C-alpha positions as CSV (number, residue, x, y, z in Angstrom):
1,X,0.0,0.0,0.0
2,X,1.2,3.5,-0.7
3,X,-0.1,7.0,-0.9
4,X,1.2,10.4,-1.7
5,X,1.9,12.9,1.1
6,X,-1.4,14.8,1.5
7,X,-2.7,17.9,3.1
8,X,-6.2,17.3,4.5
9,X,-8.3,20.3,4.7
10,X,-11.4,20.3,6.9
11,X,-13.7,23.1,7.8
12,X,-15.1,22.0,11.2
13,X,-13.4,23.4,14.3
14,X,-11.5,21.2,16.7
15,X,-13.0,21.1,20.2
16,X,-10.8,23.4,22.4
17,X,-11.4,21.7,25.7
18,X,-11.4,18.1,26.9
19,X,-13.8,16.6,29.4
20,X,-13.5,17.3,33.1
21,X,-11.9,14.7,35.3
22,X,-15.2,13.5,36.8
23,X,-16.5,10.2,35.6
24,X,-19.7,10.7,33.6
25,X,-22.4,8.1,33.5
26,X,-21.3,5.3,31.1
27,X,-23.9,5.2,28.2
28,X,-24.5,2.7,25.5
29,X,-23.9,3.4,21.8
30,X,-27.0,3.7,19.7
31,X,-27.6,0.5,17.5
32,X,-25.1,0.5,14.8
33,X,-23.5,3.7,15.9
34,X,-19.8,4.4,15.5
35,X,-17.6,7.1,14.1
36,X,-17.4,5.2,10.8
37,X,-21.1,6.0,10.2
38,X,-21.1,9.7,10.9
39,X,-19.2,12.5,9.2
40,X,-16.2,13.3,11.5
41,X,-15.1,16.8,12.3
42,X,-11.5,17.0,11.3
43,X,-9.0,19.9,11.7
44,X,-6.6,21.2,9.1
45,X,-3.6,18.8,9.2
46,X,-0.5,18.1,7.2
47,X,0.9,14.6,6.6
48,X,4.6,14.6,5.8
49,X,6.7,11.9,4.2
50,X,9.8,11.1,6.3
51,X,11.0,7.8,4.7
52,X,10.3,5.3,1.9
53,X,7.1,4.1,3.5
54,X,7.1,6.3,6.6
55,X,4.9,9.3,7.2
56,X,4.3,11.7,10.1
57,X,1.3,13.6,11.4
58,X,2.2,15.7,14.4
59,X,3.9,13.4,16.8
60,X,2.5,10.3,15.2
61,X,4.7,8.3,12.8
62,X,3.2,5.5,10.6
63,X,4.3,3.0,8.0
64,X,2.2,2.7,4.9
65,X,3.5,-0.7,4.2
66,X,3.3,-2.5,7.5
67,X,0.4,-0.3,8.8
68,X,2.3,0.2,12.1
69,X,1.8,3.4,14.1
70,X,4.1,4.8,16.7
71,X,3.8,7.7,19.1
72,X,5.1,8.9,22.5
73,X,3.5,8.0,25.8
74,X,4.3,8.4,29.4
75,X,3.8,6.1,32.4
76,X,1.0,7.7,34.5
77,X,0.2,5.0,37.1
78,X,2.1,1.8,38.1
79,X,0.2,0.3,41.0
80,X,-3.3,0.1,42.4
81,X,-6.6,0.4,40.8
82,X,-9.2,0.2,39.6
83,X,-7.9,1.0,36.2
84,X,-10.3,1.6,33.3
85,X,-8.0,2.7,30.5
86,X,-4.6,1.7,29.2
87,X,-4.2,5.1,27.4
88,X,-5.8,8.5,27.6
89,X,-4.8,12.0,26.5
90,X,-2.9,13.9,29.1
91,X,-6.0,16.1,29.7
92,X,-8.4,13.1,29.8
93,X,-9.3,10.7,32.7
94,X,-5.7,10.4,33.9
95,X,-6.8,9.1,37.3
96,X,-8.0,5.9,35.6
97,X,-5.2,5.2,33.1
98,X,-1.8,3.5,33.1
99,X,-0.4,5.6,30.2
100,X,-0.9,9.1,29.0
101,X,0.0,10.8,25.7
102,X,0.0,14.3,24.2
103,X,-1.1,13.3,20.7
104,X,-4.5,14.3,19.4
105,X,-7.0,11.3,19.3
106,X,-8.4,13.1,16.2
107,X,-5.0,12.9,14.5
108,X,-4.8,9.2,15.4
109,X,-8.2,8.7,13.9
110,X,-7.0,10.3,10.7
111,X,-4.0,8.0,10.6
112,X,-6.1,5.0,11.2
113,X,-8.3,6.0,8.2
114,X,-5.3,6.7,6.0
115,X,-4.0,3.1,6.7
116,X,-7.5,1.8,6.0
117,X,-8.2,0.2,9.3
118,X,-11.9,-0.8,9.6
119,X,-13.8,0.6,12.5
120,X,-17.0,-0.8,14.0
121,X,-18.7,-1.7,17.3
122,X,-20.2,-5.0,16.1
123,X,-21.2,-7.0,19.2
124,X,-18.5,-5.5,21.5
125,X,-21.0,-3.7,23.7
126,X,-23.7,-6.3,23.6
127,X,-22.9,-7.4,27.2
128,X,-24.4,-4.2,28.5
129,X,-27.8,-5.0,26.8
130,X,-30.7,-6.8,28.5
131,X,-31.4,-10.2,27.0
132,X,-34.7,-9.0,25.5
133,X,-32.9,-6.1,23.8
134,X,-30.2,-8.1,22.1
135,X,-32.1,-9.1,19.0
136,X,-33.2,-5.6,18.2
137,X,-30.3,-3.5,19.4
138,X,-27.4,-5.9,19.6
139,X,-24.6,-5.9,17.0
140,X,-22.9,-8.8,15.2
141,X,-19.4,-10.1,15.6
142,X,-18.9,-9.8,11.8
143,X,-19.4,-6.0,12.1
144,X,-16.5,-5.5,14.6
145,X,-13.7,-3.2,13.6
146,X,-10.2,-4.7,13.0
147,X,-8.3,-6.3,15.8
148,X,-5.1,-4.5,16.7
149,X,-2.3,-5.0,19.3
150,X,-0.3,-2.5,21.3
151,X,3.3,-2.7,22.4
152,X,4.9,-0.4,25.0
153,X,8.6,0.3,24.8
154,X,9.9,2.4,27.7
155,X,13.1,4.4,27.2
156,X,16.0,2.1,28.1
157,X,13.7,-0.8,28.8
158,X,12.1,-4.0,27.3
159,X,9.2,-3.8,24.9
160,X,6.1,-5.4,26.3
161,X,2.6,-6.1,24.9
162,X,0.4,-3.8,26.9
163,X,-1.8,-6.5,28.3
164,X,1.2,-7.4,30.5
165,X,0.9,-4.0,32.2
166,X,-2.5,-4.9,33.6
167,X,-3.3,-7.2,36.5
168,X,-6.6,-9.1,36.5
169,X,-7.8,-8.8,40.0
170,X,-10.1,-11.8,39.7
171,X,-7.3,-14.1,38.8
172,X,-4.4,-12.3,40.6
173,X,-2.2,-12.4,37.5
174,X,-1.5,-10.5,34.3
175,X,-4.4,-9.8,31.9
176,X,-4.9,-12.6,29.4
177,X,-3.1,-12.1,26.0
178,X,-5.1,-10.7,23.1
179,X,-5.8,-7.6,21.1
180,X,-8.3,-4.8,21.1
181,X,-11.1,-4.0,18.6
182,X,-10.9,-0.7,16.7
183,X,-14.4,0.5,17.6
184,X,-13.5,4.0,16.4
185,X,-15.3,6.2,19.1
186,X,-18.4,8.2,18.1
187,X,-19.4,11.6,16.8
188,X,-22.0,13.4,18.9
189,X,-23.3,16.9,18.0
190,X,-20.4,17.4,15.6
191,X,-17.7,16.5,18.0
192,X,-15.4,13.5,17.7
193,X,-15.8,12.1,21.2
194,X,-12.4,10.5,21.7
195,X,-11.0,14.0,21.2
196,X,-13.5,15.6,23.5
197,X,-13.1,13.0,26.3
198,X,-9.4,12.1,25.7
199,X,-10.3,8.4,25.8
200,X,-8.1,6.2,23.5
201,X,-7.6,2.6,24.7
202,X,-10.2,1.3,27.1
203,X,-10.0,-1.6,29.5
204,X,-13.5,-1.1,30.9
205,X,-15.8,-0.9,27.9
206,X,-16.4,2.7,26.7
207,X,-18.0,3.4,23.3
208,X,-16.4,6.8,23.3
209,X,-12.9,5.4,23.3
210,X,-11.2,4.5,20.1
211,X,-10.3,0.9,21.1
212,X,-12.1,-1.6,23.2
213,X,-11.4,-5.2,24.3
214,X,-13.7,-8.2,24.3
215,X,-12.0,-10.2,27.1
216,X,-14.1,-11.6,30.0
217,X,-14.5,-8.9,32.5
218,X,-14.4,-6.0,30.1
219,X,-17.8,-4.9,31.5
220,X,-16.4,-4.9,35.1
221,X,-14.9,-1.6,36.1
222,X,-13.3,-2.7,39.3
223,X,-11.6,-5.9,38.0
224,X,-8.4,-4.4,36.6
225,X,-5.4,-2.8,38.1
226,X,-1.8,-1.6,37.2
227,X,0.8,-4.4,37.4
228,X,3.6,-2.7,39.3
229,X,6.1,-5.6,38.8
230,X,6.6,-4.7,35.2
231,X,5.6,-1.1,34.9
232,X,8.5,1.4,35.1
233,X,8.5,4.4,37.3
234,X,5.8,7.1,36.9
235,X,7.0,9.7,34.4
236,X,9.0,7.2,32.3
237,X,8.7,8.1,28.7
238,X,8.4,5.6,25.9
239,X,6.8,4.7,22.6
240,X,3.5,2.9,21.9
241,X,3.2,0.9,18.7
242,X,-0.1,-0.1,17.2
243,X,0.1,-3.3,15.1
244,X,-2.5,-4.9,12.9
245,X,-3.9,-8.2,14.3
246,X,-3.0,-10.0,17.5
247,X,0.6,-10.6,18.7
248,X,1.9,-14.1,18.8
249,X,1.9,-15.3,22.4
250,X,5.3,-16.1,23.8
251,X,6.2,-17.7,27.1
252,X,6.6,-15.1,29.8
253,X,9.7,-15.0,32.0
């Protein structure tokens, strides 16, 4: 896959403020709703070519051939819980997230679209529906977005799949291996909600986040915590890489 460096021009204004720290009531997406179905407000942005297959949008670097995406993150929490997010914007719900970043979720959405990742809720949020509502309002597994994986590489440290940063309180061990579904967030009243809320990678299901997981317990907000035995010190900087598909599972040390 290749594409020319492009300048994307959009007329809608970027929301200037992110959501407050307080936790709003968690709501369900409307049937079939996701950002792929609604015109998305996008700012004026410039994509620059920096290598044979490499491009950059702001602080986000991406590979048009491998579809890998890399951007800077910082360790925000390393122990305790509950934890509801793996990654939020630095002005988002930082009290509930292991990692934070300064990149724009809207820029990340643009990059995901340029690399032709498919977004979709599918059946990801079905577990929040009452049994009698499933047939009418529930989604289908076939309509899920693409599965992606995340790798965190701290400065001077070992790269780890991000599920190893999370402890499953029910099993008292690391989160089970697996990927996340690119659900794509949502557009509400002209605002791209991942940008407005700062929510990027959810552990506890959140239809306003860009990525959600389908593991058992994704609908339990108090099950997950930060795994201090592998997370470096708070403030440690590093790089998060998004890869298409699930990572091969290797034996842990």
